[in-house]
DRENBA-139214 format. One record per residue: x, y, z of N, C-alpha, C in turn. Coordinates in steps of 0.1 Angstrom, whole numbers, padded with zeros to 4 digits, always signed. Atoms other than C-alpha are relative to their C-alpha. Example, Ala and Ser with C-alpha at 12.3 -4.5 7.8 and 13.67 -1.06 7.14 Angstrom:
! DRENBA-139214
+0009-0012+0000+0123-0045+0078+0009+0012+0000
-0009-0011+0000+0137-0011+0071-0008+0011+0008
***
This chain:
! DRENBA-139214
+0010-0013+0000-0003+0002-0001+0013+0013-0001
-0008-0013-0002+0010+0034-0008+0000+0008+0017
-0008-0009-0020+0012+0048+0036+0010-0011+0002
-0010+0008-0003+0034+0019+0039+0016+0008-0007
-0010-0007+0007+0058+0037+0016+0001+0011+0006
-0004-0009-0011+0055+0067+0031+0005+0000+0015
+0003+0001-0015+0054+0053+0067+0018+0000+0001
-0013+0001+0004+0089+0043+0051+0014+0005-0001
-0007-0012+0005+0102+0075+0038+0000+0008+0013
+0000-0009-0011+0092+0092+0069+0010-0006+0011
-0010+0004-0012+0108+0070+0096+0015+0001-0008
-0019-0002-0001+0144+0068+0077+0007+0016-0001
-0004-0016+0005+0141+0108+0070-0002+0002+0016
+0001-0002-0017+0132+0113+0110+0009-0007+0006
-0014+0011-0006+0160+0090+0119+0010+0006-0001
-0011-0007+0003+0181+0107+0100+0002+0010+0008
+0001-0017-0008+0174+0141+0116+0002-0002+0012
+0000+0003-0014+0170+0125+0149+0018-0002+0000
-0016+0003+0003+0208+0111+0145+0008+0011-0002
-0007-0008+0007+0220+0141+0129+0000+0015+0016
+0000-0011-0011+0210+0164+0159+0003-0006+0012
-0006+0009-0006+0220+0138+0182+0017+0002-0002
-0010-0004+0002+0255+0143+0166+0007+0010+0003
-0006-0017-0001+0255+0180+0167+0003+0004+0014
+0004-0007-0016+0243+0181+0204+0014-0014+0007
-0014+0008-0008+0281+0155+0211-0007-0015+0009
+0006+0009-0008+0258+0128+0223+0009-0014-0003
-0003+0014-0001+0270+0090+0228-0007-0006-0012
+0009+0016+0007+0258+0059+0210-0015+0001-0005
+0018-0004-0005+0231+0054+0224-0010+0008-0001
+0006-0012+0001+0219+0087+0232-0005+0002-0017
+0004-0003+0011+0223+0093+0190-0013-0013-0006
+0010+0012+0000+0202+0060+0189-0013+0005+0005
+0017-0005-0012+0175+0069+0213-0006+0011-0005
+0004-0012+0006+0169+0104+0195-0006-0003-0013
+0006+0004+0016+0167+0087+0160-0013-0008+0005
+0011+0013+0001+0141+0062+0173-0011+0011+0005
+0011-0008-0004+0120+0089+0192-0005+0006-0006
+0005-0008+0013+0119+0110+0163-0008-0003-0009
+0010+0012+0008+0109+0083+0141-0013-0003+0005
+0008-0003-0004+0085+0073+0160-0011+0004+0014
+0010-0007-0003+0070+0093+0182-0013+0008-0002
+0015-0013+0006+0043+0116+0165-0007-0015+0000
+0006+0009+0004+0030+0086+0153-0005-0013+0013
+0006+0003-0013+0027+0073+0191-0009+0010+0004
+0009-0009-0006+0012+0107+0200-0013+0000-0008
+0015+0007+0010-0017+0096+0170-0006-0010+0006
+0007+0015-0005-0023+0063+0181-0007+0001+0013
+0008-0003-0017-0032+0073+0221-0008+0010-0007
+0012-0008+0002-0054+0102+0205-0012-0004-0003
+0008+0004+0005-0073+0082+0186-0005-0015+0008
+0003+0008-0008-0074+0057+0212+0005-0015-0005
-0004+0010+0006-0053+0028+0193+0010-0002+0009
-0008+0007-0007-0038+0004+0218+0006-0013+0000
-0010-0009+0001-0009-0007+0216+0003+0012-0011
-0005-0005+0016+0006+0019+0187+0005-0005-0002
-0004+0001+0011+0014+0013+0159+0014-0006-0004
-0014+0003+0003+0050+0015+0163+0002-0013+0013
-0002+0011-0015+0049-0011+0194-0003-0015-0007
+0008+0014+0000+0033-0038+0176+0008-0009-0011
-0014+0007+0011+0062-0044+0149+0008+0006+0003
-0010-0005-0003+0096-0042+0154+0008+0007-0011
-0007+0002+0009+0104-0035+0119+0002+0013-0002
-0001-0014-0001+0104+0004+0119+0006+0003+0016
-0013-0003-0008+0127+0004+0155+0006-0005-0007
-0009+0003+0003+0148-0017+0138+0006+0007-0016
-0004-0005+0012+0149+0005+0105+0007+0017+0005
-0011-0015-0001+0156+0038+0128+0013-0007+0004
-0010+0004-0004+0180+0019+0145+0013-0002-0010
-0006+0004+0016+0197+0006+0113+0006+0017-0006
-0002-0015+0002+0194+0048+0102+0013+0003+0006
-0009-0004-0005+0209+0056+0130+0014-0002+0002
-0011+0011-0001+0237+0031+0132+0014+0009-0014
-0005-0005+0009+0245+0047+0095+0009+0012-0001
+0004-0017-0002+0240+0082+0102+0016+0000+0012
-0006-0009-0012+0261+0084+0135+0024-0008-0009
-0014-0001+0000+0296+0066+0115+0001+0004-0018
-0009-0008+0010+0291+0085+0078-0009+0016+0004
+0004-0010-0004+0279+0115+0094+0010+0017-0005
-0014-0007+0002+0312+0135+0082-0008+0004-0016
+0005+0000+0015+0296+0129+0044-0014+0007+0000
+0014-0005+0002+0258+0141+0053+0004+0015+0002
-0008-0013-0009+0270+0171+0074+0005+0010-0017
-0007-0012+0015+0286+0185+0036-0011+0008-0005
+0013-0006+0016+0249+0191+0019-0003+0011+0013
+0002-0010-0006+0236+0222+0028-0016-0005+0009
+0010+0008-0008+0207+0219+0059-0006-0010+0000
+0005+0013-0002+0205+0182+0063-0007-0002+0009
+0015-0003-0006+0188+0188+0093-0014+0000-0006
+0019-0007+0005+0159+0204+0078+0002-0008-0009
+0005+0007+0009+0158+0187+0049-0007-0018-0002
+0009+0011-0005+0151+0152+0061-0013+0001+0009
+0015-0002-0010+0127+0169+0087-0009+0004-0010
+0011-0002+0003+0109+0181+0062-0006-0011-0013
+0006+0011+0004+0106+0149+0042-0006-0006+0006
+0009+0006-0015+0098+0132+0077-0018+0008+0000
+0012-0004-0009+0071+0160+0081-0008-0002-0013
+0010+0001+0011+0055+0158+0044-0004-0015+0005
+0004+0013-0003+0055+0118+0051-0011-0001+0011
+0010+0003-0015+0040+0114+0082-0013+0013-0001
+0007-0007+0001+0017+0143+0077-0011-0002-0009
+0007+0012+0010+0004+0122+0050-0011-0006+0007
+0005+0019-0010-0002+0090+0074-0011+0009+0008
+0011-0005-0007-0021+0111+0097-0011+0002-0004
+0013-0006+0009-0046+0131+0076-0003-0015-0006
+0007+0016+0006-0051+0092+0058-0009-0008+0013
+0002+0011-0013-0056+0077+0096-0012+0009+0002
+0013-0006-0006-0079+0105+0105-0013-0005-0008
+0009+0004+0015-0099+0096+0072-0009-0014+0002
+0004+0012-0003-0099+0062+0077-0004-0004+0010
+0008-0001-0013-0111+0063+0111-0011+0011+0003
+0010-0014+0002-0138+0084+0099-0005+0015+0008
-0003-0018-0008-0124+0116+0116+0001+0011-0013
-0004-0010+0017-0136+0141+0085-0001+0013+0008
-0001-0019-0003-0133+0176+0107+0009+0002-0005
-0013-0003+0002-0110+0193+0093+0008+0003+0013
-0009-0001-0013-0098+0202+0129+0006-0011+0002
-0005+0008-0008-0096+0170+0137+0011-0008-0011
-0002+0006+0011-0080+0158+0105+0013+0007+0000
-0017-0007-0004-0052+0187+0107+0006-0001+0016
-0003+0001-0012-0049+0179+0144+0012-0011-0001
-0012+0010+0004-0036+0146+0134+0007-0004-0006
-0012+0000+0013-0017+0153+0106+0010+0004+0008
-0015-0006-0006+0005+0177+0127+0001-0008+0010
-0008+0007-0014+0008+0153+0160+0006-0009-0008
-0010+0006+0009+0019+0126+0132+0012+0003-0003
-0003-0008+0009+0039+0153+0116+0015+0002+0006
-0010-0008-0005+0058+0170+0141-0002-0004+0018
-0003+0007-0016+0052+0150+0176+0013-0004-0002
-0013+0008-0003+0085+0129+0170+0013+0013-0002
-0009-0013+0001+0104+0164+0161+0001+0008+0016
-0002-0002-0016+0090+0177+0194+0003-0006+0011
-0006+0010-0012+0099+0151+0218+0014+0001-0003
-0011-0005+0002+0132+0156+0201+0006+0006+0007
-0001-0014+0003+0135+0189+0203+0003+0004+0020
-0005+0000-0015+0128+0186+0242+0009-0007+0003
-0014+0006-0004+0154+0164+0246+0008+0003+0005
-0016-0010-0002+0182+0184+0238+0000+0014+0005
+0002-0013-0002+0166+0213+0254+0001+0013-0010
+0005-0009+0009+0156+0232+0218-0016+0008+0000
+0015-0006-0001+0127+0252+0216-0009-0004-0010
+0003+0005+0013+0106+0229+0187+0001+0007-0011
+0002-0012+0012+0103+0242+0153-0014+0000-0002
+0014+0000-0002+0067+0237+0158-0005+0014+0005
+0001-0013-0007+0071+0267+0181+0002+0011-0005
-0007-0011+0002+0091+0289+0165-0009+0005-0013
+0011-0005+0006+0083+0312+0140+0006-0007-0014
-0001+0007+0016+0095+0290+0107-0015-0006-0003
+0008+0007+0003+0071+0275+0085-0006-0015+0002
-0001+0013-0001+0069+0243+0098-0016-0012+0006
+0016+0006-0001+0033+0230+0117-0005+0009-0009
+0009-0005+0009+0017+0254+0091+0001-0007-0013
+0000+0011+0012+0032+0236+0067-0011-0016-0005
+0004+0022-0002+0020+0198+0080-0020+0007+0001
+0021+0003-0003-0024+0215+0088-0001+0006-0014
+0007+0002+0010-0017+0229+0050-0005-0010-0008
-0002+0010+0010-0006+0198+0035-0014-0007+0005
+0008+0007-0001-0033+0181+0053-0018+0006-0003
+0016-0004+0010-0064+0204+0043-0002+0001-0008
-0002+0004+0014-0055+0199+0010-0003-0008+0000
+0000+0010-0001-0054+0168+0013-0015-0006+0002
+0017-0003-0006-0092+0168+0027-0009+0006-0014
+0007-0005+0013-0103+0191-0002+0004-0010-0012
-0002+0007+0009-0083+0168-0027-0010-0017-0004
+0001+0010+0004-0099+0137-0019-0018-0002-0004
+0013-0006+0012-0132+0155-0037+0000-0002-0011
+0005+0006+0016-0118+0153-0067+0009-0005-0004
-0012+0011+0005-0091+0128-0070+0001-0008+0005
-0006+0009-0006-0084+0097-0060+0010-0002+0012
-0010+0004-0012-0070+0084-0025+0012+0005-0003
-0016-0002+0000-0034+0080-0035+0007+0015-0008
-0005-0012+0005-0033+0109-0057+0000+0012+0008
-0002-0008-0010-0043+0132-0027+0007-0007+0011
-0015+0002-0010-0016+0114-0002+0013+0006-0010
-0009-0004+0010+0006+0123-0033+0003+0018+0004
+0006-0017-0009-0006+0163-0030+0005-0001+0012
+0003-0003-0010-0008+0163+0004+0018+0001+0006
-0017+0005+0000+0032+0150+0006+0008+0015-0005
-0007-0012+0006+0043+0173-0018-0003+0012+0001
+0002-0019-0005+0026+0207-0009+0008+0004+0015
-0001+0004-0016+0033+0196+0029+0020+0002-0002
-0013-0002+0004+0072+0194+0013+0008+0009-0006
-0007-0015+0007+0077+0220-0008-0004+0012+0008
+0001-0010-0008+0062+0245+0013+0011+0000+0013
-0002-0003-0009+0083+0239+0043+0016+0000-0007
-0011-0004+0004+0112+0240+0019+0006+0015-0011
+0001-0017+0002+0105+0275+0003+0002+0006+0009
-0006-0009-0015+0104+0284+0038+0015+0002+0002
-0012+0001-0004+0138+0275+0043+0007+0012-0013
-0009-0006+0011+0151+0285+0011+0002+0018-0004
+0006-0011+0005+0134+0318+0007-0004+0009+0015
+0002-0003-0019+0136+0327+0047-0016+0003+0002
+0012-0005-0004+0097+0330+0050-0002-0007+0014
+0002+0002-0009+0085+0331+0081-0013+0006+0010
+0012-0006-0007+0054+0337+0106+0006+0011+0009
+0002-0013-0002+0049+0367+0121+0003-0002+0017
-0005+0009-0016+0064+0366+0161-0001+0014+0005
+0006-0012-0009+0052+0392+0186+0012+0008+0004
-0012-0010-0010+0081+0418+0199-0002+0006+0006
+0001-0005-0012+0084+0429+0228+0012+0009+0006
-0013-0008-0007+0103+0457+0245+0013-0004+0003
-0013+0002-0003+0138+0457+0254-0006+0000+0018
-0002-0006-0009+0146+0453+0289+0002+0011+0004
+0001-0010-0002+0158+0483+0294-0009+0015-0003
+0008-0012+0005+0131+0504+0272-0009-0004+0015
+0010+0005-0011+0108+0483+0305+0005+0010+0012
+0000-0008-0009+0124+0498+0329-0003+0013+0004
+0004-0011+0001+0125+0533+0321-0014+0005+0000
+0017+0000-0001+0086+0529+0316+0000+0002+0015
+0005+0002-0016+0083+0523+0352+0006+0010+0005
-0007-0012-0014+0108+0553+0368-0013+0012-0004
***
């Protein structure tokens, strides 16, 4: 099935992303592997908990855990070559975001959860959940909470998936969702497109006003 292809793409991409973050943070072998597995499987676990599916899919089969571990080991030994590329973490993150956003949206529909809000929520949880857990582990503000177009790309992709189901086949809608999410995220990085951030006065200005 097409959804299994996206699961493989998302798992490997997010495992690479998590492993690279661990290497950048100078974690040991176990730390890098743990971060890779958490990033790759965390979003799916969050999604399954939200829809009441227990045990989560990630725990019912060892294949995705093994896939994540193998990806982490490869990255650990060949990270020097990967880091020569521009934005390797962000690009692998964008691939994982596109793949898992598509999975989250399709699983929502498969469970008769057709509300746009719920579809977007499950897509975002699946696409960004693992990355949020990863960033919390290494004491970083998650991408989804920053000014970058990250969570917004996932939400947009999921809503377009919902609209596409009325116009195209399910497989076509999945391809469209993946492509839109991935391209929006990559375009935002390439052209430095960000969401608006609330400006606050400097501490010195605030002090002057209170005097």
